[in-house]
All heavy atoms as TSV, in Angstrom:
chain	resi	resn	atom	element	x	y	z
A	1	MET	N	N	-33.604	-71.413	-78.173
A	1	MET	CA	C	-34.982	-71.560	-77.786
A	1	MET	C	C	-35.349	-70.589	-76.678
A	1	MET	O	O	-36.417	-69.995	-76.703
A	1	MET	CB	C	-35.216	-73.002	-77.349
A	1	MET	CG	C	-36.631	-73.299	-76.976
A	1	MET	SD	S	-36.871	-75.046	-76.722
A	1	MET	CE	C	-37.599	-75.032	-75.124
A	2	ALA	N	N	-34.477	-70.394	-75.708
A	2	ALA	CA	C	-34.771	-69.510	-74.576
A	2	ALA	C	C	-34.990	-68.069	-75.024
A	2	ALA	O	O	-35.715	-67.328	-74.364
A	2	ALA	CB	C	-33.648	-69.576	-73.559
A	3	LYS	N	N	-34.403	-67.696	-76.134
A	3	LYS	CA	C	-34.554	-66.328	-76.639
A	3	LYS	C	C	-36.005	-66.021	-76.984
A	3	LYS	O	O	-36.453	-64.889	-76.832
A	3	LYS	CB	C	-33.679	-66.162	-77.880
A	3	LYS	CG	C	-33.794	-64.817	-78.543
A	3	LYS	CD	C	-32.900	-64.737	-79.755
A	3	LYS	CE	C	-33.040	-63.413	-80.447
A	3	LYS	NZ	N	-32.172	-63.328	-81.623
A	4	TRP	N	N	-36.758	-67.026	-77.420
A	4	TRP	CA	C	-38.118	-66.803	-77.894
A	4	TRP	C	C	-39.188	-67.223	-76.908
A	4	TRP	O	O	-40.372	-67.043	-77.157
A	4	TRP	CB	C	-38.322	-67.511	-79.234
A	4	TRP	CG	C	-37.372	-67.002	-80.250
A	4	TRP	CD1	C	-36.315	-67.675	-80.791
A	4	TRP	CD2	C	-37.333	-65.698	-80.822
A	4	TRP	NE1	N	-35.641	-66.870	-81.671
A	4	TRP	CE2	C	-36.244	-65.652	-81.708
A	4	TRP	CE3	C	-38.125	-64.558	-80.672
A	4	TRP	CZ2	C	-35.930	-64.517	-82.440
A	4	TRP	CZ3	C	-37.806	-63.428	-81.403
A	4	TRP	CH2	C	-36.724	-63.412	-82.280
A	5	MET	N	N	-38.808	-67.785	-75.766
A	5	MET	CA	C	-39.776	-68.183	-74.740
A	5	MET	C	C	-39.829	-67.119	-73.654
A	5	MET	O	O	-38.806	-66.595	-73.240
A	5	MET	CB	C	-39.392	-69.522	-74.110
A	5	MET	CG	C	-39.553	-70.703	-75.030
A	5	MET	SD	S	-41.241	-70.981	-75.587
A	5	MET	CE	C	-42.089	-71.320	-74.064
A	6	ASN	N	N	-41.033	-66.800	-73.192
A	6	ASN	CA	C	-41.217	-65.869	-72.090
A	6	ASN	C	C	-41.851	-66.606	-70.918
A	6	ASN	O	O	-42.745	-67.429	-71.111
A	6	ASN	CB	C	-42.135	-64.707	-72.498
A	6	ASN	CG	C	-41.466	-63.754	-73.450
A	6	ASN	OD1	O	-40.258	-63.638	-73.479
A	6	ASN	ND2	N	-42.257	-63.056	-74.242
A	7	ILE	N	N	-41.382	-66.300	-69.717
A	7	ILE	CA	C	-41.934	-66.864	-68.490
A	7	ILE	C	C	-42.188	-65.702	-67.536
A	7	ILE	O	O	-41.290	-64.913	-67.264
A	7	ILE	CB	C	-40.969	-67.870	-67.841
A	7	ILE	CG1	C	-40.665	-69.009	-68.807
A	7	ILE	CG2	C	-41.565	-68.412	-66.547
A	7	ILE	CD1	C	-39.586	-69.950	-68.337
A	8	CYS	N	N	-43.407	-65.593	-67.037
A	8	CYS	CA	C	-43.752	-64.537	-66.090
A	8	CYS	C	C	-43.099	-64.846	-64.749
A	8	CYS	O	O	-43.202	-65.965	-64.241
A	8	CYS	CB	C	-45.265	-64.442	-65.930
A	8	CYS	SG	S	-45.770	-63.199	-64.718
A	9	ILE	N	N	-42.437	-63.854	-64.161
A	9	ILE	CA	C	-41.743	-64.072	-62.895
A	9	ILE	C	C	-42.704	-64.173	-61.719
A	9	ILE	O	O	-42.342	-64.687	-60.671
A	9	ILE	CB	C	-40.706	-62.964	-62.615
A	9	ILE	CG1	C	-41.376	-61.605	-62.533
A	9	ILE	CG2	C	-39.615	-62.975	-63.656
A	9	ILE	CD1	C	-40.518	-60.514	-61.968
A	10	CYS	N	N	-43.933	-63.711	-61.885
A	10	CYS	CA	C	-44.913	-63.759	-60.784
A	10	CYS	C	C	-45.733	-65.040	-60.787
A	10	CYS	O	O	-45.790	-65.747	-59.794
A	10	CYS	CB	C	-45.841	-62.558	-60.856
A	10	CYS	SG	S	-45.031	-61.009	-60.507
A	11	CYS	N	N	-46.381	-65.326	-61.903
A	11	CYS	CA	C	-47.308	-66.469	-61.946
A	11	CYS	C	C	-46.716	-67.704	-62.592
A	11	CYS	O	O	-47.283	-68.779	-62.498
A	11	CYS	CB	C	-48.604	-66.072	-62.643
A	11	CYS	SG	S	-48.421	-65.678	-64.396
A	12	GLY	N	N	-45.589	-67.565	-63.289
A	12	GLY	CA	C	-44.943	-68.711	-63.915
A	12	GLY	C	C	-45.527	-69.119	-65.252
A	12	GLY	O	O	-45.166	-70.165	-65.787
A	13	SER	N	N	-46.420	-68.318	-65.808
A	13	SER	CA	C	-46.993	-68.632	-67.121
A	13	SER	C	C	-45.895	-68.657	-68.172
A	13	SER	O	O	-44.964	-67.857	-68.132
A	13	SER	CB	C	-48.022	-67.574	-67.529
A	13	SER	OG	O	-49.103	-67.573	-66.648
A	14	MET	N	N	-46.017	-69.603	-69.096
A	14	MET	CA	C	-45.037	-69.725	-70.178
A	14	MET	C	C	-45.721	-69.510	-71.519
A	14	MET	O	O	-46.860	-69.923	-71.713
A	14	MET	CB	C	-44.404	-71.114	-70.177
A	14	MET	CG	C	-43.499	-71.375	-69.024
A	14	MET	SD	S	-42.760	-73.024	-69.099
A	14	MET	CE	C	-41.776	-72.873	-70.584
A	15	GLY	N	N	-45.013	-68.881	-72.423
A	15	GLY	CA	C	-45.515	-68.672	-73.774
A	15	GLY	C	C	-44.390	-68.189	-74.664
A	15	GLY	O	O	-43.291	-67.906	-74.200
A	16	TYR	N	N	-44.677	-68.096	-75.938
A	16	TYR	CA	C	-43.643	-67.612	-76.852
A	16	TYR	C	C	-43.759	-66.106	-77.031
A	16	TYR	O	O	-44.815	-65.518	-76.841
A	16	TYR	CB	C	-43.698	-68.344	-78.193
A	16	TYR	CG	C	-44.936	-68.089	-79.022
A	16	TYR	CD1	C	-44.992	-67.026	-79.911
A	16	TYR	CD2	C	-46.034	-68.927	-78.922
A	16	TYR	CE1	C	-46.120	-66.794	-80.671
A	16	TYR	CE2	C	-47.168	-68.700	-79.685
A	16	TYR	CZ	C	-47.200	-67.635	-80.558
A	16	TYR	OH	O	-48.319	-67.406	-81.309
A	17	ASN	N	N	-42.642	-65.501	-77.362
A	17	ASN	CA	C	-42.583	-64.068	-77.604
A	17	ASN	C	C	-43.376	-63.758	-78.867
A	17	ASN	O	O	-43.088	-64.322	-79.929
A	17	ASN	CB	C	-41.117	-63.648	-77.773
A	17	ASN	CG	C	-40.945	-62.162	-77.885
A	17	ASN	OD1	O	-41.872	-61.432	-78.201
A	17	ASN	ND2	N	-39.736	-61.706	-77.640
A	18	PRO	N	N	-44.382	-62.878	-78.805
A	18	PRO	CA	C	-45.187	-62.562	-79.989
A	18	PRO	C	C	-44.371	-61.942	-81.123
A	18	PRO	O	O	-44.809	-61.962	-82.277
A	18	PRO	CB	C	-46.220	-61.559	-79.477
A	18	PRO	CG	C	-46.253	-61.730	-78.018
A	18	PRO	CD	C	-44.898	-62.220	-77.610
A	19	ASP	N	N	-43.186	-61.420	-80.832
A	19	ASP	CA	C	-42.330	-60.832	-81.866
A	19	ASP	C	C	-41.475	-61.876	-82.576
A	19	ASP	O	O	-40.689	-61.538	-83.457
A	19	ASP	CB	C	-41.421	-59.767	-81.246
A	19	ASP	CG	C	-42.220	-58.627	-80.635
A	19	ASP	OD1	O	-43.326	-58.336	-81.134
A	19	ASP	OD2	O	-41.743	-58.032	-79.658
A	20	MET	N	N	-41.646	-63.144	-82.231
A	20	MET	CA	C	-40.862	-64.218	-82.827
A	20	MET	C	C	-41.182	-64.335	-84.319
A	20	MET	O	O	-42.353	-64.285	-84.710
A	20	MET	CB	C	-41.212	-65.531	-82.119
A	20	MET	CG	C	-40.462	-66.724	-82.634
A	20	MET	SD	S	-40.945	-68.247	-81.803
A	20	MET	CE	C	-42.496	-68.578	-82.609
A	21	PRO	N	N	-40.172	-64.498	-85.163
A	21	PRO	CA	C	-40.452	-64.693	-86.589
A	21	PRO	C	C	-41.146	-66.035	-86.828
A	21	PRO	O	O	-41.075	-66.947	-86.002
A	21	PRO	CB	C	-39.063	-64.669	-87.235
A	21	PRO	CG	C	-38.108	-64.948	-86.143
A	21	PRO	CD	C	-38.747	-64.504	-84.866
A	22	ASP	N	N	-41.817	-66.163	-87.970
A	22	ASP	CA	C	-42.525	-67.405	-88.272
A	22	ASP	C	C	-41.582	-68.596	-88.416
A	22	ASP	O	O	-41.918	-69.709	-88.038
A	22	ASP	CB	C	-43.349	-67.253	-89.552
A	22	ASP	CG	C	-44.545	-66.350	-89.340
A	22	ASP	OD1	O	-45.053	-66.268	-88.202
A	22	ASP	OD2	O	-44.976	-65.705	-90.317
A	23	LYS	N	N	-40.408	-68.358	-88.967
A	23	LYS	CA	C	-39.440	-69.440	-89.130
A	23	LYS	C	C	-38.123	-69.037	-88.487
A	23	LYS	O	O	-37.622	-67.940	-88.721
A	23	LYS	CB	C	-39.205	-69.750	-90.597
A	23	LYS	CG	C	-40.426	-70.346	-91.260
A	23	LYS	CD	C	-40.127	-70.814	-92.645
A	23	LYS	CE	C	-41.375	-71.443	-93.239
A	23	LYS	NZ	N	-41.107	-72.020	-94.545
A	24	ILE	N	N	-37.606	-69.927	-87.667
A	24	ILE	CA	C	-36.307	-69.711	-87.041
A	24	ILE	C	C	-35.337	-70.674	-87.708
A	24	ILE	O	O	-35.587	-71.879	-87.764
A	24	ILE	CB	C	-36.372	-69.975	-85.525
A	24	ILE	CG1	C	-37.382	-69.039	-84.882
A	24	ILE	CG2	C	-35.003	-69.809	-84.896
A	24	ILE	CD1	C	-37.696	-69.370	-83.451
A	25	ASN	N	N	-34.258	-70.142	-88.224
A	25	ASN	CA	C	-33.284	-70.959	-88.927
A	25	ASN	C	C	-32.095	-71.260	-88.039
A	25	ASN	O	O	-31.731	-70.467	-87.177
A	25	ASN	CB	C	-32.801	-70.251	-90.190
A	25	ASN	CG	C	-33.912	-70.086	-91.198
A	25	ASN	OD1	O	-34.775	-70.941	-91.325
A	25	ASN	ND2	N	-33.891	-68.981	-91.921
A	26	SER	N	N	-31.516	-72.406	-88.259
A	26	SER	CA	C	-30.322	-72.810	-87.532
A	26	SER	C	C	-29.217	-73.080	-88.546
A	26	SER	O	O	-29.475	-73.596	-89.633
A	26	SER	CB	C	-30.605	-74.064	-86.708
A	26	SER	OG	O	-29.447	-74.473	-86.038
A	27	ARG	N	N	-28.017	-72.746	-88.182
A	27	ARG	CA	C	-26.875	-73.005	-89.060
A	27	ARG	C	C	-25.927	-73.946	-88.331
A	27	ARG	O	O	-25.539	-73.697	-87.206
A	27	ARG	CB	C	-26.148	-71.710	-89.394
A	27	ARG	CG	C	-26.955	-70.796	-90.244
A	27	ARG	CD	C	-26.142	-69.587	-90.663
A	27	ARG	NE	N	-27.036	-68.602	-91.221
A	27	ARG	CZ	C	-27.306	-67.431	-90.676
A	27	ARG	NH1	N	-26.723	-67.081	-89.557
A	27	ARG	NH2	N	-28.136	-66.604	-91.238
A	28	ASP	N	N	-25.591	-75.004	-88.995
A	28	ASP	CA	C	-24.573	-75.898	-88.462
A	28	ASP	C	C	-23.742	-76.407	-89.635
A	28	ASP	O	O	-23.800	-75.853	-90.726
A	28	ASP	CB	C	-25.193	-77.040	-87.648
A	28	ASP	CG	C	-26.094	-77.933	-88.459
A	28	ASP	OD1	O	-26.203	-77.726	-89.690
A	28	ASP	OD2	O	-26.683	-78.854	-87.881
A	29	GLY	N	N	-23.003	-77.445	-89.451
A	29	GLY	CA	C	-22.151	-77.965	-90.523
A	29	GLY	C	C	-22.912	-78.473	-91.728
A	29	GLY	O	O	-22.367	-78.609	-92.816
A	30	ASP	N	N	-24.201	-78.763	-91.548
A	30	ASP	CA	C	-25.005	-79.296	-92.652
A	30	ASP	C	C	-25.742	-78.205	-93.421
A	30	ASP	O	O	-26.544	-78.506	-94.296
A	30	ASP	CB	C	-26.040	-80.294	-92.110
A	30	ASP	CG	C	-25.380	-81.500	-91.474
A	30	ASP	OD1	O	-24.272	-81.869	-91.911
A	30	ASP	OD2	O	-25.973	-82.055	-90.536
A	31	GLY	N	N	-25.541	-76.961	-93.089
A	31	GLY	CA	C	-26.216	-75.866	-93.771
A	31	GLY	C	C	-27.274	-75.232	-92.897
A	31	GLY	O	O	-27.320	-75.439	-91.693
A	32	GLU	N	N	-28.158	-74.474	-93.509
A	32	GLU	CA	C	-29.203	-73.755	-92.790
A	32	GLU	C	C	-30.533	-74.486	-92.976
A	32	GLU	O	O	-30.871	-74.920	-94.061
A	32	GLU	CB	C	-29.305	-72.338	-93.342
A	32	GLU	CG	C	-30.204	-71.440	-92.546
A	32	GLU	CD	C	-30.124	-69.990	-93.005
A	32	GLU	OE1	O	-29.042	-69.547	-93.411
A	32	GLU	OE2	O	-31.158	-69.335	-92.963
A	33	TYR	N	N	-31.281	-74.636	-91.882
A	33	TYR	CA	C	-32.560	-75.341	-91.953
A	33	TYR	C	C	-33.516	-74.776	-90.916
A	33	TYR	O	O	-33.109	-74.161	-89.944
A	33	TYR	CB	C	-32.375	-76.844	-91.729
A	33	TYR	CG	C	-31.708	-77.187	-90.427
A	33	TYR	CD1	C	-32.459	-77.457	-89.289
A	33	TYR	CD2	C	-30.330	-77.239	-90.322
A	33	TYR	CE1	C	-31.859	-77.759	-88.084
A	33	TYR	CE2	C	-29.721	-77.541	-89.116
A	33	TYR	CZ	C	-30.486	-77.800	-88.012
A	33	TYR	OH	O	-29.884	-78.094	-86.819
A	34	ASN	N	N	-34.814	-74.983	-91.114
A	34	ASN	CA	C	-35.835	-74.567	-90.148
A	34	ASN	C	C	-35.784	-75.520	-88.957
A	34	ASN	O	O	-35.770	-76.734	-89.132
A	34	ASN	CB	C	-37.229	-74.593	-90.765
A	34	ASN	CG	C	-37.392	-73.555	-91.835
A	34	ASN	OD1	O	-36.735	-72.528	-91.811
A	34	ASN	ND2	N	-38.253	-73.813	-92.788
A	35	THR	N	N	-35.804	-74.974	-87.765
A	35	THR	CA	C	-35.713	-75.809	-86.577
A	35	THR	C	C	-37.063	-76.424	-86.225
A	35	THR	O	O	-38.116	-75.924	-86.613
A	35	THR	CB	C	-35.211	-74.986	-85.376
A	35	THR	OG1	O	-36.150	-73.938	-85.126
A	35	THR	CG2	C	-33.845	-74.404	-85.640
A	36	VAL	N	N	-37.032	-77.529	-85.507
A	36	VAL	CA	C	-38.253	-78.182	-85.021
A	36	VAL	C	C	-38.992	-77.227	-84.092
A	36	VAL	O	O	-40.222	-77.161	-84.086
A	36	VAL	CB	C	-37.905	-79.503	-84.303
A	36	VAL	CG1	C	-39.132	-80.100	-83.645
A	36	VAL	CG2	C	-37.279	-80.480	-85.265
A	37	PHE	N	N	-38.232	-76.478	-83.303
A	37	PHE	CA	C	-38.816	-75.495	-82.397
A	37	PHE	C	C	-39.714	-74.529	-83.146
A	37	PHE	O	O	-40.852	-74.290	-82.757
A	37	PHE	CB	C	-37.699	-74.750	-81.670
A	37	PHE	CG	C	-38.177	-73.640	-80.790
A	37	PHE	CD1	C	-38.717	-73.912	-79.539
A	37	PHE	CD2	C	-38.085	-72.325	-81.198
A	37	PHE	CE1	C	-39.161	-72.892	-78.723
A	37	PHE	CE2	C	-38.523	-71.298	-80.388
A	37	PHE	CZ	C	-39.058	-71.581	-79.146
A	38	SER	N	N	-39.232	-73.975	-84.245
A	38	SER	CA	C	-40.026	-72.983	-84.981
A	38	SER	C	C	-41.246	-73.616	-85.640
A	38	SER	O	O	-42.242	-72.950	-85.842
A	38	SER	CB	C	-39.173	-72.267	-86.025
A	38	SER	OG	O	-38.806	-73.132	-87.083
A	39	ARG	N	N	-41.191	-74.902	-85.944
A	39	ARG	CA	C	-42.346	-75.560	-86.554
A	39	ARG	C	C	-43.435	-75.883	-85.540
A	39	ARG	O	O	-44.605	-75.937	-85.890
A	39	ARG	CB	C	-41.899	-76.838	-87.262
A	39	ARG	CG	C	-41.090	-76.576	-88.509
A	39	ARG	CD	C	-40.942	-77.828	-89.341
A	39	ARG	NE	N	-40.331	-78.941	-88.623
A	39	ARG	CZ	C	-39.047	-79.278	-88.710
A	39	ARG	NH1	N	-38.233	-78.585	-89.474
A	39	ARG	NH2	N	-38.578	-80.307	-88.042
A	40	ASN	N	N	-43.067	-76.113	-84.280
A	40	ASN	CA	C	-44.036	-76.616	-83.305
A	40	ASN	C	C	-44.381	-75.673	-82.163
A	40	ASN	O	O	-45.324	-75.949	-81.424
A	40	ASN	CB	C	-43.526	-77.930	-82.710
A	40	ASN	CG	C	-43.473	-79.019	-83.732
A	40	ASN	OD1	O	-44.393	-79.170	-84.523
A	40	ASN	ND2	N	-42.394	-79.774	-83.747
A	41	ILE	N	N	-43.667	-74.600	-81.980
A	41	ILE	CA	C	-43.844	-73.748	-80.797
A	41	ILE	C	C	-45.263	-73.192	-80.689
A	41	ILE	O	O	-45.843	-73.140	-79.608
A	41	ILE	CB	C	-42.792	-72.613	-80.771
A	41	ILE	CG1	C	-42.859	-71.857	-79.460
A	41	ILE	CG2	C	-42.980	-71.646	-81.931
A	41	ILE	CD1	C	-42.477	-72.665	-78.272
A	42	LYS	N	N	-45.854	-72.813	-81.800
A	42	LYS	CA	C	-47.190	-72.211	-81.759
A	42	LYS	C	C	-48.284	-73.245	-81.523
A	42	LYS	O	O	-49.393	-72.894	-81.166
A	42	LYS	CB	C	-47.441	-71.409	-83.028
A	42	LYS	CG	C	-46.544	-70.183	-83.092
A	42	LYS	CD	C	-46.799	-69.330	-84.300
A	42	LYS	CE	C	-45.869	-68.141	-84.287
A	42	LYS	NZ	N	-46.061	-67.268	-85.424
A	43	LYS	N	N	-47.970	-74.530	-81.688
A	43	LYS	CA	C	-48.925	-75.589	-81.389
A	43	LYS	C	C	-49.065	-75.790	-79.888
A	43	LYS	O	O	-50.139	-76.077	-79.394
A	43	LYS	CB	C	-48.472	-76.914	-81.996
A	43	LYS	CG	C	-48.596	-77.009	-83.480
A	43	LYS	CD	C	-48.147	-78.388	-83.920
A	43	LYS	CE	C	-48.062	-78.498	-85.420
A	43	LYS	NZ	N	-47.555	-79.814	-85.829
A	44	TYR	N	N	-47.955	-75.678	-79.176
A	44	TYR	CA	C	-47.926	-76.051	-77.765
A	44	TYR	C	C	-48.009	-74.880	-76.794
A	44	TYR	O	O	-48.310	-75.080	-75.623
A	44	TYR	CB	C	-46.666	-76.871	-77.477
A	44	TYR	CG	C	-46.612	-78.137	-78.290
A	44	TYR	CD1	C	-45.722	-78.277	-79.338
A	44	TYR	CD2	C	-47.495	-79.179	-78.035
A	44	TYR	CE1	C	-45.687	-79.435	-80.091
A	44	TYR	CE2	C	-47.467	-80.339	-78.782
A	44	TYR	CZ	C	-46.564	-80.460	-79.800
A	44	TYR	OH	O	-46.542	-81.603	-80.553
A	45	PHE	N	N	-47.711	-73.672	-77.247
A	45	PHE	CA	C	-47.723	-72.501	-76.377
A	45	PHE	C	C	-48.525	-71.381	-77.015
A	45	PHE	O	O	-48.624	-71.287	-78.231
A	45	PHE	CB	C	-46.294	-71.999	-76.111
A	45	PHE	CG	C	-45.454	-72.951	-75.342
A	45	PHE	CD1	C	-44.574	-73.807	-75.990
A	45	PHE	CD2	C	-45.524	-73.003	-73.956
A	45	PHE	CE1	C	-43.785	-74.685	-75.286
A	45	PHE	CE2	C	-44.740	-73.879	-73.239
A	45	PHE	CZ	C	-43.875	-74.734	-73.907
A	46	SER	N	N	-49.062	-70.522	-76.178
A	46	SER	CA	C	-49.750	-69.328	-76.667
A	46	SER	C	C	-48.789	-68.145	-76.556
A	46	SER	O	O	-47.804	-68.202	-75.839
A	46	SER	CB	C	-51.016	-69.078	-75.842
A	46	SER	OG	O	-50.677	-68.923	-74.489
A	47	PRO	N	N	-49.088	-67.046	-77.248
A	47	PRO	CA	C	-48.213	-65.878	-77.137
A	47	PRO	C	C	-48.280	-65.283	-75.735
A	47	PRO	O	O	-49.337	-65.258	-75.104
A	47	PRO	CB	C	-48.753	-64.904	-78.181
A	47	PRO	CG	C	-50.078	-65.411	-78.575
A	47	PRO	CD	C	-50.187	-66.837	-78.178
A	48	LEU	N	N	-47.156	-64.839	-75.235
A	48	LEU	CA	C	-47.096	-64.225	-73.910
A	48	LEU	C	C	-46.113	-63.065	-73.956
A	48	LEU	O	O	-44.914	-63.256	-74.129
A	48	LEU	CB	C	-46.644	-65.235	-72.848
A	48	LEU	CG	C	-46.526	-64.686	-71.424
A	48	LEU	CD1	C	-47.905	-64.348	-70.862
A	48	LEU	CD2	C	-45.818	-65.676	-70.529
A	49	ARG	N	N	-46.632	-61.867	-73.825
A	49	ARG	CA	C	-45.777	-60.672	-73.796
A	49	ARG	C	C	-45.503	-60.329	-72.343
A	49	ARG	O	O	-46.407	-60.351	-71.509
A	49	ARG	CB	C	-46.472	-59.510	-74.493
A	49	ARG	CG	C	-45.552	-58.316	-74.701
A	49	ARG	CD	C	-46.174	-57.250	-75.567
A	49	ARG	NE	N	-46.565	-57.699	-76.888
A	49	ARG	CZ	C	-45.737	-57.827	-77.932
A	49	ARG	NH1	N	-44.467	-57.579	-77.788
A	49	ARG	NH2	N	-46.186	-58.201	-79.106
A	50	VAL	N	N	-44.242	-60.062	-72.038
A	50	VAL	CA	C	-43.854	-59.653	-70.691
A	50	VAL	C	C	-43.179	-58.293	-70.765
A	50	VAL	O	O	-42.639	-57.910	-71.801
A	50	VAL	CB	C	-42.907	-60.684	-70.018
A	50	VAL	CG1	C	-43.615	-62.003	-69.792
A	50	VAL	CG2	C	-41.650	-60.897	-70.823
A	51	ASN	N	N	-43.229	-57.554	-69.641
A	51	ASN	CA	C	-42.582	-56.238	-69.620
A	51	ASN	C	C	-41.091	-56.414	-69.334
A	51	ASN	O	O	-40.588	-57.538	-69.263
A	51	ASN	CB	C	-43.259	-55.305	-68.618
A	51	ASN	CG	C	-43.094	-55.755	-67.179
A	51	ASN	OD1	O	-42.404	-56.713	-66.870
A	51	ASN	ND2	N	-43.743	-55.052	-66.273
A	52	ASP	N	N	-40.382	-55.313	-69.161
A	52	ASP	CA	C	-38.934	-55.383	-68.951
A	52	ASP	C	C	-38.556	-56.049	-67.632
A	52	ASP	O	O	-37.432	-56.521	-67.472
A	52	ASP	CB	C	-38.300	-53.990	-69.053
A	52	ASP	CG	C	-38.908	-52.996	-68.082
A	52	ASP	OD1	O	-40.025	-53.242	-67.593
A	52	ASP	OD2	O	-38.273	-51.965	-67.831
A	53	MET	N	N	-39.484	-56.127	-66.685
A	53	MET	CA	C	-39.235	-56.817	-65.417
A	53	MET	C	C	-39.588	-58.299	-65.499
A	53	MET	O	O	-39.287	-59.059	-64.599
A	53	MET	CB	C	-40.029	-56.169	-64.287
A	53	MET	CG	C	-39.528	-54.792	-63.930
A	53	MET	SD	S	-40.480	-53.923	-62.655
A	53	MET	CE	C	-41.163	-55.181	-61.644
A	54	GLY	N	N	-40.254	-58.727	-66.562
A	54	GLY	CA	C	-40.615	-60.120	-66.743
A	54	GLY	C	C	-42.013	-60.465	-66.269
A	54	GLY	O	O	-42.310	-61.628	-66.037
A	55	MET	N	N	-42.886	-59.465	-66.124
A	55	MET	CA	C	-44.259	-59.705	-65.670
A	55	MET	C	C	-45.227	-59.687	-66.851
A	55	MET	O	O	-45.143	-58.814	-67.710
A	55	MET	CB	C	-44.679	-58.634	-64.668
A	55	MET	CG	C	-43.944	-58.705	-63.354
A	55	MET	SD	S	-44.291	-57.313	-62.256
A	55	MET	CE	C	-46.026	-57.459	-62.011
A	56	CYS	N	N	-46.179	-60.631	-66.861
A	56	CYS	CA	C	-47.196	-60.665	-67.906
A	56	CYS	C	C	-48.241	-59.575	-67.640
A	56	CYS	O	O	-48.265	-58.957	-66.573
A	56	CYS	CB	C	-47.851	-62.043	-67.973
A	56	CYS	SG	S	-48.877	-62.473	-66.555
A	57	ALA	N	N	-49.117	-59.358	-68.592
A	57	ALA	CA	C	-50.117	-58.287	-68.492
A	57	ALA	C	C	-51.079	-58.510	-67.329
A	57	ALA	O	O	-51.490	-57.551	-66.663
A	57	ALA	CB	C	-50.885	-58.175	-69.796
A	58	ILE	N	N	-51.452	-59.749	-67.053
A	58	ILE	CA	C	-52.386	-60.033	-65.955
A	58	ILE	C	C	-51.757	-59.671	-64.617
A	58	ILE	O	O	-52.388	-59.040	-63.765
A	58	ILE	CB	C	-52.815	-61.508	-65.987
A	58	ILE	CG1	C	-53.611	-61.771	-67.266
A	58	ILE	CG2	C	-53.626	-61.875	-64.750
A	58	ILE	CD1	C	-53.869	-63.222	-67.548
A	59	CYS	N	N	-50.506	-60.046	-64.415
A	59	CYS	CA	C	-49.824	-59.730	-63.155
A	59	CYS	C	C	-49.572	-58.230	-63.022
A	59	CYS	O	O	-49.673	-57.676	-61.931
A	59	CYS	CB	C	-48.515	-60.511	-63.047
A	59	CYS	SG	S	-48.767	-62.288	-62.842
A	60	GLN	N	N	-49.248	-57.572	-64.132
A	60	GLN	CA	C	-49.048	-56.127	-64.099
A	60	GLN	C	C	-50.324	-55.428	-63.653
A	60	GLN	O	O	-50.292	-54.511	-62.832
A	60	GLN	CB	C	-48.651	-55.608	-65.481
A	60	GLN	CG	C	-47.268	-56.014	-65.923
A	60	GLN	CD	C	-47.003	-55.553	-67.335
A	60	GLN	OE1	O	-47.269	-54.406	-67.680
A	60	GLN	NE2	N	-46.489	-56.449	-68.157
A	61	LYS	N	N	-51.461	-55.867	-64.194
A	61	LYS	CA	C	-52.748	-55.265	-63.837
A	61	LYS	C	C	-53.057	-55.508	-62.362
A	61	LYS	O	O	-53.521	-54.611	-61.661
A	61	LYS	CB	C	-53.847	-55.865	-64.716
A	61	LYS	CG	C	-55.185	-55.241	-64.547
A	61	LYS	CD	C	-56.178	-55.853	-65.531
A	61	LYS	CE	C	-57.538	-55.244	-65.364
A	61	LYS	NZ	N	-58.509	-55.845	-66.290
A	62	TYR	N	N	-52.775	-56.703	-61.875
A	62	TYR	CA	C	-53.007	-57.036	-60.472
A	62	TYR	C	C	-52.187	-56.145	-59.546
A	62	TYR	O	O	-52.704	-55.583	-58.584
A	62	TYR	CB	C	-52.670	-58.508	-60.221
A	62	TYR	CG	C	-52.739	-58.892	-58.769
A	62	TYR	CD1	C	-53.954	-59.138	-58.164
A	62	TYR	CD2	C	-51.574	-59.002	-58.012
A	62	TYR	CE1	C	-54.031	-59.490	-56.828
A	62	TYR	CE2	C	-51.633	-59.360	-56.671
A	62	TYR	CZ	C	-52.856	-59.600	-56.086
A	62	TYR	OH	O	-52.916	-59.940	-54.764
A	63	TRP	N	N	-50.897	-55.985	-59.848
A	63	TRP	CA	C	-50.017	-55.200	-58.969
A	63	TRP	C	C	-50.300	-53.704	-59.049
A	63	TRP	O	O	-50.055	-52.973	-58.102
A	63	TRP	CB	C	-48.568	-55.497	-59.263
A	63	TRP	CG	C	-48.185	-56.845	-58.743
A	63	TRP	CD1	C	-47.980	-57.973	-59.482
A	63	TRP	CD2	C	-48.004	-57.222	-57.379
A	63	TRP	NE1	N	-47.690	-59.018	-58.645
A	63	TRP	CE2	C	-47.700	-58.594	-57.360
A	63	TRP	CE3	C	-48.088	-56.540	-56.171
A	63	TRP	CZ2	C	-47.468	-59.274	-56.179
A	63	TRP	CZ3	C	-47.852	-57.230	-54.998
A	63	TRP	CH2	C	-47.553	-58.574	-54.999
A	64	ARG	N	N	-50.813	-53.226	-60.190
A	64	ARG	CA	C	-51.181	-51.805	-60.278
A	64	ARG	C	C	-52.370	-51.477	-59.397
A	64	ARG	O	O	-52.470	-50.390	-58.857
A	64	ARG	CB	C	-51.525	-51.454	-61.733
A	64	ARG	CG	C	-50.365	-50.814	-62.429
A	64	ARG	CD	C	-50.770	-50.289	-63.786
A	64	ARG	NE	N	-50.098	-51.149	-64.759
A	64	ARG	CZ	C	-50.646	-51.667	-65.830
A	64	ARG	NH1	N	-51.883	-51.414	-66.133
A	64	ARG	NH2	N	-49.959	-52.433	-66.633
A	65	ASN	N	N	-53.283	-52.440	-59.249
A	65	ASN	CA	C	-54.487	-52.208	-58.456
A	65	ASN	C	C	-54.255	-52.370	-56.953
A	65	ASN	O	O	-55.136	-52.088	-56.173
A	65	ASN	CB	C	-55.608	-53.148	-58.919
A	65	ASN	CG	C	-56.078	-52.827	-60.311
A	65	ASN	OD1	O	-55.941	-51.690	-60.757
A	65	ASN	ND2	N	-56.608	-53.794	-61.008
A	66	LYS	N	N	-53.123	-52.837	-56.560
A	66	LYS	CA	C	-52.823	-53.034	-55.124
A	66	LYS	C	C	-52.358	-51.753	-54.490
A	66	LYS	O	O	-51.749	-50.927	-54.971
A	66	LYS	CB	C	-51.749	-54.115	-54.946
A	66	LYS	CG	C	-52.289	-55.479	-55.146
A	66	LYS	CD	C	-52.683	-56.010	-53.841
A	66	LYS	CE	C	-53.426	-57.311	-53.987
A	66	LYS	NZ	N	-54.069	-57.707	-52.824
């Protein structure tokens, strides 16, 4: 789950990585299945892209203007 969640290091905003596939599969002893996370993540979070330092676009714009 942490692989697909983004958190801005400045403002703490949380969202999912826009590059996340529509379905995330899990493999365990029972075979491969779609995870609950992949079914519900877009309901509860909005997309949030962060740069390589972990800052969202709003914070990047703020710090560039300072």
